[in-house]
N, C-alpha and C positions, 0 to 999 in steps of 0.2 A: 722556835716554830718556823720562823722565816716566812717564805712565801707559800707555805702549804697549810692546809686546814684538814680537819677530819669532820665527817658528817654522818648522821644516821638518816637513811632514807626509808620511808614507808611508802611502798609503791603498790598501786592497785593492779592486781593480776586477775585476768579473766580470759578464759579460753575461747569464748565466742559470744555472740549476741544474746543467746538464751542460757548460757552457762552461768552458774553462780560465781560471784566474784569475791575476792578477799584481799586484804593487805598483807604484804610480805615485807619484812624488815631486813635491811642490808646496812652494814657498817663499812664505811670507806675511810681510809687514812692516806695521808700523803698527797692530797689533791692540790694541784697548783692553783693559785689564785688567778692565774693568767689564762686558763683555758675556759672554753665556753661550757655552758650547761650540758649541751648535747655531747660534747667531747667527754665530759665526766660520765655520762650514761654509756658512752662507747667503752670507756675503761671498765665500768661495772659489767657490761655485757661480755667483754673479753674474759673477765674473771669467771663469769658464770659458764661460758662455753668451755673454758679450761677445766672447770669442775664437773663438766658433763651435765650441766643444768640448762634449762630453756632460757634464752636471753629475753630481755624485756622488749616488747614490740612498741615502737613509737614511730610516727610518720615524720618524714623529713625529706628535703630535696636540696634546695639551693643553699640553705644555711646562711643566708644573707638578709633575711627579713623581707623577701620579695615575693616568694611563691605562695605563701600562706599555708603550706603543708603542715609544718610543725605547730603544735599547740596542745597544751594541757595545763591543768591548774597546779600551782605550787602553793601549798598552804592556803588553798581556797581562792587564790588570786589567779585569774587567767593570765598566762605568760609570766607570772611571777611578780615581784614587788616593784620593779623598775617601770616607770610610766613611759609610754611611747616606745616600748621595746618588745620584740618578739622573743620567745623562749630561746631561739637559736642565737640571738644576739646577747643573751644574758651571760654574764661572766661570773665565775665563782667568787670573785672579790666582793660581790654583793652580799655574801653570806658570812656569818660569824663562825669561828672555830667551835666545834661541838654542837652546832645547831641541828635540830631535827626537821626534816623536810617531808611533807606529805604530798605525793604526786598522784593526781587523779585525772581521768579523761574528762572531756566536756560532758556535763550532765544536762541532757535535753532529750525529750522524747523523739524529736526529729533527727537526733544524732545517735543512733544505736552504736553501742560499743562493738567494734569488730574483734579486737584482741588487746588486752592490757590498756595502754594509753592511746590506742588508735581508734578513732570513730569514723563512721560513714557520713561524709558531708555531701553526698550526692543530692540531697534536697536543695542545696544552694545551686547546683548545676541545673536542676529542673526549673528553679525560679528564673535563672538567667536565660534558659532556653525559651521560656514563655514569652519573653519580650525584650530582653536586654541586648538589643542590637538595632542597627539601622538597615532598612531595606534600600539597596542601591542597584542601579543597572550594571550589567556586566560591561566590560570594556576596559580601556586604558584608565589608569588612575588619574584623576584631575590634578591640576597644579595645587600645591599646598596652600597658596595664597589666593585661590580663585574665589573662595567664599570668605569675605571679611568677618572676623570675630572680634568683638570688643575685648580689651584687655581684662576688664573686671569679670566678664562672663567666662573667658578662657581660664582665668585664675581660679574661679570658683569650681568650674568643671574639673580642673586638674586636682583640686583638693578632694573632691568626691571620688574621682577615678583612682585615687591612691589606695582604695580598699583592696585588700589582698584576699578577702574571702576566707579568713582563718577560722571564723566562728567564735571568737572571743566574746563578741557582743551577745551572742545567744547564751553562752555559758555564764556570763555575768548577770544576765537578766533573771529575776526571780520568776518571770512568766515564760522564760524561754522564747522570747520574741526575736524575730529576725528583721525587725523594722529598720534598724540602722543599715544593715547590709543591703536590703532591698531598696531603701530610699537612696543610698549612695549609687547603686547601679542604675536606678531610674533617673536620678538627678543629674549625673554627669553627662548623660545623653541629652536630656531635656534642655540643658543650658546652652547647647550649641545649635546653630541653625540646621545642621544636617539631621539632628534628632527631633526637632520641633514638630515635624509633620506627623510623626507617629506618637506624639506625647500622650494623647488620651488613651489610645489602645494599649500602649506600653504600660501605663499606670494601672489600668484595669486588669490586664492579664497577669502582671507580676504580683499584684496584691492578692488576687484570687488564688494564684498558685501558692503563694506563701501560706495562706490560710489552709489550703488543701494538704499541705505538707505537715500540718500539725503544730506549727509554731504558735506561741501564745500572742496575746495582744500587748501593745505598748501602754504602760501606765505612767510614763514620764518619771521614772525613778533615776534616770540618767546614768545608771551603772554601765550601760553599753559604751557611752562616750569615755568614761573613766578607764575602761578596760581596753579600748581599741588601741592597738599598737601604732596605728597611723593617725590617731587623734582626730578622727572624723567627727564633726559636730552633729548634735541631734537636730540642728535646724533643718537638716535634710529630711528628717521624718515629718516635720511640719510641711515642707514642700510636697512630699509624697501624699500626705493626707489631703492637702488642698487640691492637688491635681486629680486625685482619685474621686473626691467628692464633686469637683467641678465636672468631670467627665460623666459621672453617674447621673447627676442632676440634669445634665443636658441630653440625656438619653443615648449616650454613645455606647456602642457595642464593643466588647473585647475581641 
């Protein structure tokens, strides 16, 4: 067998958001253990194109685990079995020869399926637009060290800012909650002095927008943290809830 394996793929195929979906089965042989998962799908798509069939649609961009574009469930696990790894960083040596893999798109009401494994994650963009920014005056950029930031605060902010917005947290949550994503976007700005001034308004606006998008509530099952490829902690959800309640009780307006 050497460095190659054979697999059976059961892939979700769906023509559009309102079209009925189905699983289609594909047998692959001679797959190198050293290629990535998306490269394996590229090989399958090349075969389908050669056969005159429609290739499998899946979203991707950088293929380095940075952009957050790629993402689907492999055997029910967002991004696959390897912890702290996006599906584009997943390599075929992770799987056994003769294994059957079931590929599905993210399952959440707020993420409608566009086609096959691709979903519409624009709900995340609207949450971000609601308050995930700092308001600053126009002009020359200030010196990088003009505002002192403590090492601990900077380190924590960087941990939250690692969120790539892939949607794995939503897919893993039984409630389809976006609390981990939203709290990470709120938290990394609130930890820094530049974002502290709008902390209350940001928390209120982004949480309200998250609810309007149709995401579910957080019930602390912690599946989001386990599925997150950047291993973002659920402690950010605690911070978000605290900031939101504090702002609401003090009568702040979004």
